[in-house]
C-alpha positions in Angstrom: 11.2 -3.4 4.2 7.8 -4.3 5.2 5.3 -5.1 2.4 2.2 -3.9 4.7 0.2 -2.9 1.3 -1.2 -6.8 0.6 -3.3 -7.5 3.3 -4.5 -6.9 6.9 -2.0 -6.6 10.0 -3.0 -8.3 12.8 -1.5 -7.5 16.5 -0.8 -10.1 19.1 -1.4 -8.0 22.2 -0.5 -8.6 25.1 3.2 -10.4 25.1 4.8 -13.4 22.7 7.4 -15.5 23.8 10.3 -14.1 21.3 12.2 -17.5 21.6 9.5 -18.5 19.2 10.8 -18.7 15.1 8.7 -18.9 12.4 7.1 -22.4 13.0 6.3 -21.2 16.6 4.4 -18.0 15.6 2.5 -19.8 12.2 1.4 -22.2 14.7 -0.1 -19.0 17.4 -1.8 -17.7 14.1 -3.7 -20.6 13.0 -4.1 -22.6 16.5 -4.7 -19.5 18.3 -5.8 -17.3 16.2 -7.6 -19.5 13.3 -6.1 -17.4 10.7 -4.5 -18.7 7.7 -0.6 -18.1 8.1 0.1 -18.5 4.7 -2.3 -15.2 3.9 -0.6 -11.8 2.5 -1.6 -10.5 6.0 0.8 -9.3 8.5 1.1 -11.1 12.3 2.9 -9.0 14.7 4.5 -10.1 18.2 6.0 -8.1 21.1 7.9 -9.1 24.3 7.0 -9.1 27.8 9.5 -5.9 28.0 8.1 -4.4 24.9 11.5 -3.5 23.4 11.6 -6.3 20.9 9.0 -7.5 18.0 8.9 -9.8 14.9 6.3 -9.6 12.1 5.6 -12.6 10.4 4.7 -12.4 6.6 4.3 -14.8 3.6 5.6 -14.3 0.2 5.0 -16.5 -2.6 6.7 -19.6 -1.8 8.3 -19.0 1.9 8.1 -16.9 5.1 9.6 -13.6 6.0 10.3 -12.9 9.6 11.0 -9.0 10.8 12.6 -8.2 14.0 13.1 -5.5 15.9 15.3 -4.6 18.9 14.8 -1.2 20.7 18.1 0.2 22.2 16.0 2.5 24.1 12.6 3.0 24.8 9.5 1.0 24.2 6.6 0.0 21.9 3.1 1.3 22.9 1.7 -2.2 23.1 -1.8 -3.0 23.8 -1.4 -4.7 26.8 -4.7 -7.3 26.8 -3.6 -10.9 26.5 -6.3 -13.0 24.6 -7.0 -15.3 21.9 -8.5 -12.8 19.5 -5.7 -10.3 17.9 -6.2 -6.7 17.0 -6.9 -5.6 13.5 -4.9 -2.4 12.8 -4.4 -0.3 9.6 -1.1 -0.2 7.5 -0.7 3.5 9.2 -1.6 2.1 12.8 0.9 -0.1 12.3 3.7 2.5 11.2 2.2 4.4 14.7 3.5 1.9 16.8 7.0 1.1 14.7 7.5 4.4 15.1 7.1 4.6 18.9 3.4 5.9 19.1 0.6 4.8 20.9 -2.3 3.6 18.9 -3.6 7.5 20.2 -0.2 9.1 18.9 1.0 10.6 21.9 4.8 10.9 21.4 7.5 9.0 19.0 10.7 7.3 20.1 13.7 9.9 20.1 16.6 9.4 18.0 19.5 6.8 19.3 23.0 7.1 18.9 24.9 4.0 20.0 28.8 3.4 19.3 29.1 -0.3 20.4 27.3 -3.0 20.6 26.5 -4.5 24.2 
């Protein structure tokens, strides 16, 4: 499970190329956001279609890269695309992960899937 109690949550508004892995995302954090990817903060990125996200997290001696793909629906992701990340509370991150916008209009419905595409 994601440890969101250790630091701040930085959200990269707009879209990020999901082909990027740990090094590419850490470079975005360092070069574009001017933040330390080795801090205890979470850095959250979403793709153009808003159905996939990655969370970069440093812990003790290595990175965690959390990945989530929605089978149906989209994340209610802020569309602004600039070099400044949004700072969220851990509660706001949970809203986004659960399908709510930052204004909490609705949640994702449970999806029952029997096969992988």
